[in-house]
C-alpha positions in Angstrom: -15.1 -19.9 49.3 -18.8 -20.2 48.5 -20.3 -17.9 45.8 -22.5 -15.1 47.0 -25.6 -15.2 44.9 -27.3 -12.2 46.5 -27.2 -10.1 49.6 -29.4 -7.7 51.4 -28.9 -5.2 54.3 -31.2 -4.4 57.1 -32.8 -1.0 57.0 -30.4 0.3 59.6 -27.4 -1.0 57.7 -25.9 -2.9 60.7 -26.8 -6.4 59.5 -26.5 -8.2 56.1 -27.9 -11.5 55.0 -26.1 -13.2 52.2 -27.4 -16.1 50.1 -24.5 -18.3 49.2 -24.3 -21.2 46.8 -22.6 -24.2 48.5 -20.4 -26.6 46.6 -23.2 -29.1 46.5 -25.3 -26.6 44.5 -27.8 -25.8 47.3 -28.3 -22.3 48.7 -27.8 -21.3 52.3 -28.3 -18.0 54.1 -25.6 -16.5 56.3 -25.9 -13.6 58.7 -23.2 -10.9 58.8 -22.8 -7.9 61.2 -21.1 -4.7 60.3 -17.9 -4.1 62.2 -16.1 -0.8 62.3 -12.6 -0.3 63.7 -11.2 3.2 64.2 -8.0 4.0 62.4 -6.2 6.4 64.8 -3.9 7.7 62.1 -6.6 8.6 59.7 -9.5 9.6 61.9 -11.7 7.2 59.9 -13.4 3.9 60.6 -12.4 0.8 58.7 -15.4 -1.3 57.8 -15.8 -5.0 57.4 -18.5 -7.7 57.9 -18.2 -10.5 60.5 -20.0 -13.8 60.1 -22.6 -14.2 62.9 -24.1 -17.5 61.9 -25.6 -19.7 59.2 -29.1 -20.9 58.6 -29.6 -24.6 59.3 -31.8 -24.8 56.2 -30.7 -25.4 52.7 -32.7 -24.3 49.7 -32.9 -25.2 46.0 -35.2 -22.3 45.3 -33.9 -18.7 45.3 -37.3 -17.2 46.3 -37.4 -19.4 49.4 -33.8 -18.4 50.3 -34.7 -14.7 49.9 -37.7 -15.1 52.3 -35.4 -16.8 54.8 -32.9 -14.0 54.5 -35.6 -11.4 55.0 -36.9 -13.2 58.1 -33.3 -13.5 59.5 -32.8 -9.7 59.0 -36.1 -8.9 60.6 -35.3 -11.0 63.6 -32.0 -9.2 64.2 -33.1 -5.6 63.2 -33.2 -4.2 66.7 -30.1 -5.9 68.0 -26.8 -4.0 68.3 
């Protein structure tokens, strides 16, 4: 499992971009979508994050990875 260096959520909270450190030391951005599943016995929703995709770019600079993560979130902000 890659190490999550940093993550950020979209303003609506439905999307998350995580910056992960790969085994080769490079950084990659992954996109996650919030999933909720109703728990009929409790009347609550269970929450988890589902992987939606990975960037094709690899970074050796955290600032560049952050910019890519912000762009990825902005591109998906209006999607449901």
